[in-house]
C-alpha angles and dihedrals in degrees: 000000000000115000122246090250094049090044095059094087090058095043094049091046093050091053092055098041093108092062092043091050089059090050090050092050089054090053089053140234129236108239122174130186108306143188122245116250124264127226135072103354093197095050114125139182130191098248110121113246111261093012127131110239118224089237118025091192093060093044091049094050093044089052092053091051092047094050095043113025084172107045093198085074096054104092148008094293129029091226119035143116098284092057090056092043094052095042092051084061089051089053090053090050091048092051092047097047105024088226106152094205090076092052092046091051094056093040092052089054095051094043090060091054099043124050127216091271095054096257121138110242135199116268129188108244132208091281093054091253124135109243128185117193114252130180107217090118137042094240093070092053095065096079087057086081088070091048089059091046090056091049088052092053102037106024085219107157094215090074091049091049092050092047091052089057088061091045090051091052088068094057094084098015110141119260140183119247091268090055097257115147119242112242090235131005088242094050098082112211095351122136116183122194087229091062094060088066096041098053102031098047086064097041097050091054093044090055093047098051111017114027151285088076097165094046093046095052092044091051095045093051091042093055093046095048095042089059092044090057094046108041114030115130101236110298096323102109087237121119134216120239102246148010129201126200115197124217100068099094125246127084128314110250114245092236096058118104109235093231105034103024089226128132118241108242145048102236116204099226094040091054087045092059089053094047090052097050093046095052093042090051091050090050090062107021113115113256091235097051108126094229095049095095090052092050092048090051091050092051095046091050090047092051090050090051092049093050090052094050101043111120108249094211104045101022089229131108127246126256088244096038103208098040101066090134092072115099096222095051116103137195116262120216095200099056091037090058090050093051092046090054095044094052093044089051090048089056091045094055093044100251098112128052110247092211090058102037108029091087090052089058093044092052091045092052091048090049099050095043088051086062092052124086136182103233130211091277093054093253128130115252120194119208139194105040140106127240121227102348118180128192109305128205099225146026090248092057091057094045097047099039110127115269125217138203106243096009101195097239092048092052091053095043091049090056092050094049098044092045094056094043092046095040097114090053093044092053089060088066088071090065 
């Protein structure tokens, strides 16, 4: 927990965010053609259209609950990574404010997916299709983090039983020769930077609260450091989106370099997933773990690379992070929120120097809130992000991928970032 003294830079910044939002809007924000958000089209909140809410985190979470009273109906599957990502933000907001509505919201979601005996059950998703959680990919393991959280708070064995099913899915999960997990059982030899987050966010919490502690920490740190050794762009601390190892059958992905197996670009959101899992691991990893120095070095180099590539005008980061000098590149709200959170968390846990990195967080917060608007229904809309982007084979594919209003990953990342920056103010809601 950050001390009151160290927290002042966040508190003071949160209080002045309304003024800074206006400054950011004057600087400008790249917004391409976008899709209107899904969800309850008649949902309304009492925020005035165009206003700046006192707490963006609260407004963002309230908007999610208004749009999707039943969160199993939010996206393409009832149980997938974005559900776990968003609800982890709800947990953070619950812990900061003590407001039970945030806890109830995430618990209601999980209780529809897991029966009283700890079995995963079929749920009708947003498309009206019956969907039962399966664990043939790393994405579907991410919501398991919330299962463990509910076991921590209730000690109800059904959550433990369900979580163990996810843990058991990793026993024979396919790997490359270096031990790196495939992103999906059908994606022979492919490691995606996204997948490091999806699988290891679950595993680190499982080890902390349920069992297999030594294995879990060894596996988490192994997956993180394997990718660090494979996919760094030069000596920048920035990581490419994907890596392919031949020799496992199947076809070679179009994005894989014939010699290195690496993809071509540093994608903002992909690097964001990696930044989040590294800093979250360091927040919990035992001080005496043999890989801790290596993880700390990875994070410090990453933070240095992020500081160097932050856009000076908007405070955000570019869709292709290290090519901000190109005129067609644009700043991505989703990855920018992730980086803002990761650096703020790094300061909070004492790994980053506040005097060097506080302004990076402040600019990031200004940048992402500049891309948020209260719409005519009083709901938060998030602009300038892509929805569901996989590994692409060229710079142009990343840059010209369709953008969406309220891209699901951007909505979740926005909640994470605003919650940590506004934490001191949020904690006053407990009083």
